[in-house]
C-alpha positions, 0 to 999 in steps of 0.5 A, a space after each residue: 219315425 222309429 219307436 225309440 225316437 218317439 220314446 225320446 221325444 216324450 221323455 224330453 216333453 215329460 222332462 220339460 213339463 215336470 221342470 216347469 212344474 218345479 219352477 212354478 211350485 218353487 215361485 208358489 212357495 216363495 210368494 206364499 212365504 211372503 217373497 212378494 212383499 219383502 222390503 230390506 230392513 231399514 238402517 238405524 239412524 246414526 244420530 240415534 246413540 247405540 247401547 254400549 256392551 260392557 267391554 272387558 278389554 281394550 279390543 272390545 272398547 276399540 270395536 265399539 269405539 270404531 262404531 260409535 266414531 262412524 256413527 257420529 261422522 255420519 251424523 255430521 254429513 247426513 248419511 248412513 253408518 254404512 255409507 260412511 264406512 264404505 267412503 273410508 274403505 279406500 282413498 278411491 272410495 272416499 273421493 267417490 263419496 266426496 264427489 257424490 255428496 259435494 263434501 271437501 276434505 275440510 267438511 270430512 275432517 270436521 265430520 270425522 273428528 266430531 265422529 272420534 269426539 262422540 266416540 270418546 264421549 260415548 266411551 266415557 258415558 259407558 263407564 268404558 273410558 277413564 276421563 284421565 285417558 279421555 282428556 288427552 285422546 280428546 285434545 289428540 282428536 281435535 288436531 289429528 290430521 284427516 288420514 290419521 284420524 280415518 285410520 283411527 276410525 277404521 282401526 281403532 283397535 290397532 291404535 288402542 293395542 299400539 297405546 297399550 304396547 307403548 305404555 308397557 307395564 303401565 298399561 295395567 294401571 290403564 286397565 284399572 281405569 276400565 270398569 
């Protein structure tokens, strides 16, 4: 065997050995930093109310409204808010969710309406929505079809913006009812 080939083998062995040492060092650092005891953060109970920030616009109210509505629906069905959000992402996701949890459209409709009603209550309690707006919104939610209720939960900002556009100059009057 030539001396060049022998040198190449030694270099390869040193490279492999160095890689193994680097891997072991990385594992050691990971374990020292607490990597062996990692547990995912527990999700918040959707039945516990979340504090509302001080919203300054209909868009900010809509964001918090959607979170509250998801919490309310999730609480009714005994699942996490994250599970509920994934279930409402698409028709196929909703069907998988319904099959997995044994929930029919009537039960899902009831839960989503309850979530929307909770969101209205939460927004009124936070002073983010006037009872003058909450009362007709509550009446609408109690009769809204499932697909429209889901759309309101998923995209409250669009619905609130459409309401603001529909009201035109009267929208300024509604803004006066905001804190």
